[in-house]
N, C-alpha and C positions, 0 to 999 in steps of 0.2 A: 504494500500500500504506500503510495507516494506521500511523504511527509511534507508539512508546510515548510516554508523557507526560513527555518530556524534550526539551530543546533542548541538544544536546551533553551536558554533565554537570549542567545546571541543571534542577531539578524545576519543572514547570509548575503550581505551586500558587497559592493565593490571593494571596500576596505578589507573585509574578511577574505575575499578571493585573493586579493593582492598579497595578503599576509601568508597565504597557503600554497601558492604556486610560484614557480620561478620568474614568471613574466611580470615586469615592473613598468611603471610609468605608462606611457601611451600604448605599450605593447600588451598590457593587461586589458584585453578586449571586452570582457564580460562585465555586465552591470550588477547582476544579482542572480541568485538561485531562486527559482519560483517553486519547484517541487523536487523531491528526491526520495529514493529508498535504496536498498542494497544493490539493486540491479539497474536503476534508472536515475537520470537527472534531467531537469529542464531548466535552462538558464536563459536570461534575457540579455540583449545587447543593443546599444544604439550607436556604438563607435563606427559602424559601417558608414554612417552619414558624415563623419568628421573629415573635413578637408585635410587634416593633419594626420590621418590614420597612417601609421608607419608601413602598412602593407600596400598603400596606394602606389601605382606606377602609371606614368603617362596620364595623370589627372583622372584616374579611375580606379575602382576596386573591383577586380574580376571576381566572378563567382567562385573560382577555385580557392580564393582566400577564405571562404567559408569553412574550409577544412581546418584552418588554424583555430577558428572559433570552436569547432567540434573537439579538436585536440585539447584546447584549454578546458572545455567542459569535462572531458575525460579526466584530466588532472584534478579538477575540482571534485569530481565524484570520488576519486581515490582518496583525496584529503578528507572529505566528509566521512567516508566509511571508516577510515583510520581514526579520526577524531571521535566519532560515535562509539567505536569499539573501546576507546580509552576512557570513556565517561563511566562513572560509577553507576551501578544499577543492574537490575536483573535483565538477562538477555543481551548484554552488551559485550560478552566475552567473544574474542575473535573465533571464527570457525576454523577448524583444523585445515591447514594449508591455504587459508585465505590470504591473498596478497592484494595490495592496492597500488594504483598508479601514483598516488599522491606523495610517494617518497622520492627523494632525489635519485636521479639516474634513469627514470622512466623515459623511453624513447619510442616514438612512432616509427615503425619499421616497414609497414606495408599498408597499402590502400587497395581495396578491391571493390568492384562494381560501383565506382563513383559515377554518379550522373549529375551533370550540371543542367538544371532546367531553365536557367536564365544565363545571360552573358555576363552580367555584372550585378553587384549588390549595393553599390553606393547610390544608385538612383531609386532604391526602395525606401519609401517614406515610413513604412511601418517598422516597429521594433522587431528585431530578430528574436526568434524563439529557437534555441539550440537544444535539440533532444538527443540524448545518448542513452543507449541500452547496452549493458554488459551481457554478451551472449554466452561466453565461456571464458575459462581461464584456469591457470595453474600457478605454481610458484615462480614460473619464469616468464609467462606471456599471458596477455589478455586479448580477447577479441570483442570489439565493440561495433555496434551498428549506430549510425548517426543520421540525423535529418536536420536541416536548417530551414525554417519556415518564417514567413512574415504574413500576418493577417490570414492564417490558414492556407497560404499559398506555398507549396513546396518549391524551394529554391535549389537545393542540392541534397543528395543523400549518398550513402555508401557504407562500407565497413572498413575498420582500421584494426591492425594488430599492433600491440604495444609490448615491447620487451621491458620488464620491470627493473632489472638490475643491469643496465647497459654497461656500467663500469666493469663488473666482473665478467660479462660476456666479452668485452674488448680484451681484458686481461687473458682470458682463456684462449682467444684466437691468437693473441700475440705470443703466447707460450707454446702453442701447438707446433709440432715439427712441420716443415714445409712438405 
C-alpha cells in the first residue's frame, strides 16, 4: 500500500531528497515524494521547465532526460526503504537479503524497452509525475520499471537495472586475470 509523502513526521520534500541522494544543487531534479511503499515510489518535479536545468542542451530538454528523473526516483526509493527499515517499530526490520539503491555506489547499468512518447519535456507545462516500481532484485542488482507522466499523459517509460555496490564490482573486475 502506497504511503503518504512522509517518513514518520518528516515531509519528503526537496530538502529531504537532496539530503539523501548524491545529486546536489540544480542537479537534484525532484521536488517531492507524493507516495511510496517497499516496491513503488511516485515523485513530482517541475525542474523540467527551468531554463537553467543542467541537462538542457541547445535550448531544450529532450525526453531522454526523463531517464535521469527516473534514476533519481530510484535512488530516493532506496533511501526511503533504508530509512524506514532503520526506524524503531514493529515490522521495520530489514528483510533477509534486502538491498536498497539509496546507499553510495549504486549505478544505473542498463536500460531496456525505453520508449520516448514525446520529443522533449521542457515544453510540458504540467508537473512531472515520476513513477518507479521495483520488479526484482538481489544483493547485487535491482530491476526497476519506470514511467514519467504529466497530467496523465505518458511521456516516457522503460526498465532500468541498477548495480548496488558499483565500487566492489569495479574492484573485482580490476583484480580479475585478463
